C-alpha positions in Angstrom: 27.3 -18.5 -45.7 23.4 -18.4 -45.9 22.8 -15.9 -48.2 25.1 -17.5 -51.1 23.6 -21.2 -50.3 20.2 -19.2 -50.8 20.8 -17.7 -53.9 22.4 -20.7 -55.1 19.6 -22.6 -54.7 16.9 -19.7 -56.5 19.5 -19.7 -58.9 19.4 -23.6 -59.7 15.8 -23.7 -59.3 15.2 -21.1 -62.1 17.6 -23.1 -64.2 16.0 -26.3 -63.2 12.3 -24.4 -64.6 13.9 -23.0 -67.5 15.8 -26.3 -68.6 12.2 -28.3 -68.6 10.4 -26.1 -70.4 13.3 -26.5 -72.5 13.2 -30.3 -72.5 9.6 -29.9 -73.3 9.8 -28.2 -76.4 12.9 -30.9 -77.1 9.9 -33.4 -76.8 7.4 -32.5 -78.7 9.7 -31.1 -81.8 11.2 -35.0 -81.4 7.6 -36.4 -81.5 6.7 -34.4 -84.6 10.1 -35.0 -86.3 9.1 -39.2 -85.3 5.8 -38.6 -86.7 7.3 -37.4 -90.0 9.7 -40.1 -90.2 6.8 -42.6 -89.8 4.4 -41.1 -92.6 7.3 -40.9 -95.3 8.2 -44.7 -94.3 4.7 -45.6 -94.6 3.9 -43.8 -97.8 1.4 -41.3 -96.8 2.8 -38.6 -98.2 0.6 -35.6 -99.2 0.4 -35.8 -103.0 1.8 -32.7 -104.0 5.0 -33.9 -102.7 4.9 -37.1 -104.2 4.5 -35.6 -107.6 7.4 -33.2 -107.0 10.7 -34.0 -108.5 12.7 -35.1 -105.4 11.9 -38.0 -103.7 9.3 -37.7 -101.0 11.0 -39.5 -98.4 14.2 -37.8 -99.2 12.5 -34.5 -98.9 10.7 -35.3 -95.5 14.5 -36.6 -94.4 16.0 -33.7 -95.2 12.9 -31.1 -93.5 13.3 -33.2 -90.1 16.9 -32.8 -90.0 17.3 -29.1 -90.4 14.0 -28.8 -87.6 16.5 -30.8 -85.4 19.9 -29.1 -86.2 17.8 -25.6 -85.8 16.2 -26.8 -82.6 19.5 -28.4 -81.1 21.4 -24.9 -82.0 18.7 -23.1 -80.1 18.5 -25.4 -77.2 22.6 -25.1 -77.0 22.4 -21.3 -77.2 19.4 -21.3 -74.4 21.9 -23.7 -71.7 25.2 -21.2 -72.9 23.0 -18.0 -72.0 21.6 -19.7 -68.7 25.1 -20.6 -67.6 26.0 -17.1 -67.9 23.3 -15.4 -66.4 23.2 -18.2 -63.2 27.0 -16.8 -63.1 26.3 -13.3 -63.5 23.7 -13.8 -60.5 25.9 -14.8 -58.3 28.5 -12.6 -58.7 25.6 -9.9 -58.2 24.6 -11.1 -54.9 28.1 -12.0 -53.6 29.2 -8.2 -54.4 25.9 -6.8 -52.6 26.5 -9.0 -49.8 30.4 -7.6 -49.8 29.3 -3.8 -49.8 27.3 -5.0 -46.8 30.0 -6.8 -45.0 32.5 -3.4 -45.6 31.8 -0.7 -42.9 31.5 -3.8 -40.2 35.2 -4.5 -41.8 35.9 -0.4 -41.6 34.3 -0.1 -38.0 36.5 -3.4 -36.5 40.1 -2.0 -38.3 39.2 1.5 -36.0 39.0 -0.1 -33.2 42.1 -1.6 -33.9 43.6 1.4 -34.2 42.4 3.2 -31.4 43.4 0.6 -28.7 44.5 2.2 -25.8 48.8 2.4 -25.9 48.6 0.6 -22.2 46.4 -2.4 -23.2 48.3 -3.3 -26.9 50.0 -6.4 -25.5 47.1 -7.7 -24.1 45.9 -11.0 -25.0 42.4 -9.8 -26.0 43.7 -7.0 -28.3 46.1 -9.9 -29.7 42.8 -12.3 -30.1 40.9 -9.3 -31.8 44.1 -9.1 -34.2 43.8 -12.8 -35.1 40.0 -12.8 -35.9 40.7 -9.2 -38.0 43.8 -11.4 -40.1 41.3 -14.2 -40.5 38.5 -12.2 -42.2 40.9 -10.5 -43.9 42.3 -13.7 -45.4 38.6 -15.3 -45.7 37.3 -11.9 -47.9 40.8 -12.2 -50.0 39.9 -15.7 -51.0 36.4 -15.2 -51.9 37.8 -12.5 -54.6 38.0 -9.3 -51.9 40.7 -7.1 -52.3 41.8 -4.1 -50.6 43.2 -1.6 -53.4 46.2 -0.1 -52.7 46.5 4.1 -52.3 49.1 5.8 -50.1 52.2 6.3 -52.5 50.7 5.4 -55.2 49.7 8.1 -58.0 46.1 8.8 -57.8 44.0 6.9 -60.4 40.3 8.1 -60.6 39.7 4.5 -61.7 40.7 3.6 -58.0 41.0 6.2 -56.2 37.9 9.6 -55.1 40.2 12.8 -54.2 38.0 14.2 -51.4 41.4 16.1 -49.9 43.9 18.3 -51.9 47.5 19.1 -49.8 50.3 21.2 -51.3 53.3 18.4 -50.4 56.4 19.1 -52.0 58.4 16.0 -50.2 55.7 14.1 -52.7 55.7 14.5 -56.7 52.7 15.7 -57.9 49.1 13.4 -57.7 50.6 11.1 -55.6 48.0 10.2 -52.8 49.3 10.7 -49.7 46.7 9.4 -47.0 44.3 7.4 -47.4 40.8 8.0 -45.5 38.7 5.3 -46.4 40.2 1.6 -47.6 38.6 0.8 -51.5 37.8 -2.6 -52.2 37.6 -4.5 -56.1 35.5 -7.9 -55.8 36.8 -10.1 -58.7 38.2 -6.9 -60.7 35.3 -4.9 -60.3 35.2 -1.7 -57.9 32.9 -2.8 -55.0 33.9 0.9 -53.7 36.4 3.5 -54.4 39.4 4.5 -52.2 38.8 8.0 -50.8 42.1 9.5 -50.4 44.4 12.8 -49.7 46.3 13.8 -52.9 49.8 15.9 -53.6 49.1 18.8 -55.9 
């Protein structure tokens, strides 16, 4: 899908730019560390350090190692944070696209539901049903699933009750009719099911 490729490309460009900035910082710190070590090896340590109780070379080396460890930890945190953000951006883009596709799917299903009985067995209707099944399979493979509603107990986390009806044939708080299908994308709600509930 074009939108997914574009979103992926944008995220990769941003990641590349941020990685280059961090690499530049790593390079600068590495150069500073190398200079500090060279100074120690050549004996160009400041007089105060030479007079200190600790060996100046050991002290400079310990400082360089500490600086390196901090920089490495910062880079590792940056890398993990960037991966998380990249994943979140992709999911947000995919979820947005799913929201835009759902009304098209609703119209498709409504059209199939209202095919005249005389044309139910026509090759055209058969072809449309196969396309619909393929459409649903593609969405499911992408992580989009329809929320089960009819016959289930009303759940405000999944269903949106827009009508109540007195019906003694079913138990209290049971969904008796689905007015609009609800969907989830990777376990998060994209659209709540619009339902009629029995009192």
